[in-house]
N, C-alpha and C positions, 0 to 999 in steps of 0.2 A: 590815233597816227594819223599825219598830217601829213600827205604826200609832196616834194618837192621836187624840182628840177636840179637839175647837176648836170654843170659841163667839167671835165677833168682832163687837162691837160698833161703830155709825155707822158702817157700809156701807151706801153707795149702792143704793137699792132694784133702781132701770135697771140702774145698773153689772151688778150680781149677777143680773137677772132675762137684760145678752146676753151674759152668762159664760155662764152654765148653758146657754142656748142654742147655742151658739157651741160648748159639753165634748160635749151631745148632738148636732151636727151632727158631731162629730166623733167619735164610736161612743164617747166618754171617763167615769171615773167623773168625779165633780165634784170628788170628794178628790184626784184626779192631778192631772187639770188645773190645781188650784191649788198643785199641787205642783210642775209642769214649770213655772208661770207666774212660783215665788217665786224656781226657780234659772234661768230668764232672766233677770228682773229683777238675780239678784246678778251675772248673770255681765256683763250691759250694765253696771252700778254699775261693776266692775271696770276693765272697757273704759274705761267713759269718766275712772278715772282715772287712764288708762296718755296717753290720749289731752291732757289735760290739762300735760304735759311735753314740748312743744313736739320734743324731743330722739329722743323712744318715737316719733316721727310717722313715719319710716324705717322702728321692727321692728313694723308692721302688717304684716298681712299683704294681700298685694294690693300693695304699694310695690316697686316697682325701683327698687332701689342701686344707681349705677356709681357709676367712679367718674372717669365723666368729667364737665364742667363740659355741666348740664343745662339746655337753653329751653324748658323745657314749655308756659309761659304765653307767651315772646312765639309759640312755631309753634300754639297754639293761635288767637290773637290773628291772623294769619295765614291761619289755614283761617276763620275767623271771617266776620273783619272785609276780609279782602284785601290 
């Protein structure tokens, strides 16, 4: 990984101050914190693109795919409303 100097215009000063404080709190260098934030942002955008297509919902981690027909919304309604 190469290190690069970067100058950025039109950054909200208040947000930058809060971001710097958070980086210091987590004992991170500002450059490392910005790099992590950029990687997290790209990953979030990538996930959101996948979610836009409803066919991809079952591919998401944490979703259980079954071969049987499920009635989750009806079961949740029964639990909540009796």
